[in-house]
C-alpha positions in Angstrom: 82.7 -13.5 -76.8 82.1 -9.8 -77.0 78.9 -10.4 -79.1 77.7 -12.7 -76.4 78.2 -10.1 -73.6 76.6 -7.5 -75.8 73.6 -9.7 -76.3 73.2 -10.4 -72.6 73.5 -6.7 -71.8 70.9 -5.8 -74.4 68.5 -8.5 -73.4 68.7 -9.2 -69.6 65.4 -11.2 -69.9 67.4 -14.0 -71.6 69.7 -14.1 -68.5 66.8 -14.2 -66.2 65.0 -17.0 -68.0 68.1 -19.1 -68.5 69.3 -18.7 -64.9 65.7 -19.5 -63.7 65.5 -22.7 -65.8 69.0 -23.9 -64.7 68.5 -23.1 -61.0 65.0 -24.6 -61.1 66.5 -27.8 -62.5 69.3 -27.8 -59.9 67.4 -26.7 -56.9 63.9 -28.1 -57.6 62.4 -25.1 -55.8 60.5 -22.5 -57.9 60.6 -19.6 -55.4 64.2 -20.0 -54.6 65.0 -20.3 -58.3 63.1 -17.1 -59.1 65.0 -15.2 -56.4 68.4 -16.5 -57.6 67.5 -15.5 -61.2 66.4 -12.1 -60.1 69.7 -11.7 -58.1 71.8 -12.6 -61.1 69.8 -10.4 -63.4 69.9 -7.3 -61.2 73.6 -6.8 -61.7 73.2 -7.0 -65.4 70.2 -4.6 -65.4 72.4 -1.7 -64.2 74.4 -2.0 -67.4 71.3 -2.7 -69.5 69.3 0.2 -68.3 72.2 2.6 -68.7 72.9 1.3 -72.2 69.3 1.4 -73.3 68.9 4.9 -71.9 72.0 6.0 -73.8 70.7 4.6 -77.0 67.3 6.2 -76.7 68.2 9.6 -75.1 71.9 9.9 -75.8 72.7 10.5 -72.1 74.8 8.3 -69.8 73.0 7.6 -66.5 75.2 4.9 -65.1 76.5 7.0 -62.2 73.0 8.3 -61.5 71.7 4.8 -61.2 74.5 3.9 -58.8 73.7 7.1 -56.8 70.0 6.4 -56.7 70.7 2.8 -55.6 72.9 4.0 -52.8 70.1 6.4 -51.6 67.6 3.5 -51.8 69.9 1.3 -49.8 70.5 4.0 -47.2 66.8 4.7 -46.9 65.9 1.0 -46.5 68.7 0.5 -43.9 67.5 3.5 -41.9 63.9 2.2 -42.0 65.0 -1.3 -41.0 67.1 0.2 -38.1 64.2 2.3 -36.9 61.8 -0.7 -37.1 64.1 -3.4 -35.6 66.8 -1.6 -33.7 69.2 -4.5 -34.7 69.8 -4.9 -38.4 70.3 -8.4 -39.9 72.6 -7.8 -42.9 71.7 -10.7 -45.2 67.9 -10.1 -45.2 68.4 -6.4 -45.6 70.7 -6.8 -48.5 68.3 -9.3 -50.1 65.4 -6.7 -49.7 67.5 -3.9 -51.3 68.7 -6.1 -54.1 65.2 -7.4 -54.9 63.8 -3.9 -54.8 66.5 -2.7 -57.2 65.5 -5.6 -59.5 61.9 -4.5 -59.6 62.7 -0.9 -60.1 65.3 -1.6 -62.8 63.0 -4.0 -64.6 60.2 -1.3 -64.7 62.7 1.3 -65.9 64.1 -1.0 -68.5 60.6 -1.8 -69.9 59.7 1.8 -70.0 62.9 2.8 -71.8 62.3 0.0 -74.4 58.7 1.1 -74.8 59.7 4.8 -75.3 62.4 3.7 -77.7 60.0 1.6 -79.8 57.4 4.5 -79.9 60.1 7.0 -80.9 61.3 4.6 -83.6 57.8 4.1 -85.0 57.0 7.8 -84.9 60.3 8.6 -86.6 59.6 6.3 -89.5 55.9 7.2 -89.8 56.7 10.9 -90.2 
């Protein structure tokens, strides 16, 4: 069981594709299935990005990720409040969560790319 959890944390792409396929089969709606898969994967990406960063740079950034996420959530809430004057919680949370998904995916991909480059350079030299 712990190997399964480790695999899912190391490769959140697997979780994304499996949840997308299952939800597409159950819901029959591609857009909604993509959103659901992104929502499920976002939670896992917090751990994946933190773990990958630790492996590549030997620094723990989990609390930093949480702090940055809170700042992003506060900023988006403020912007929404200034724009609409009345905040609808569910759409706001969806915007925040999806933005975090995009940011964490990009960070995760960059960390993996940097890690692969460092690994190749280490073994070339």
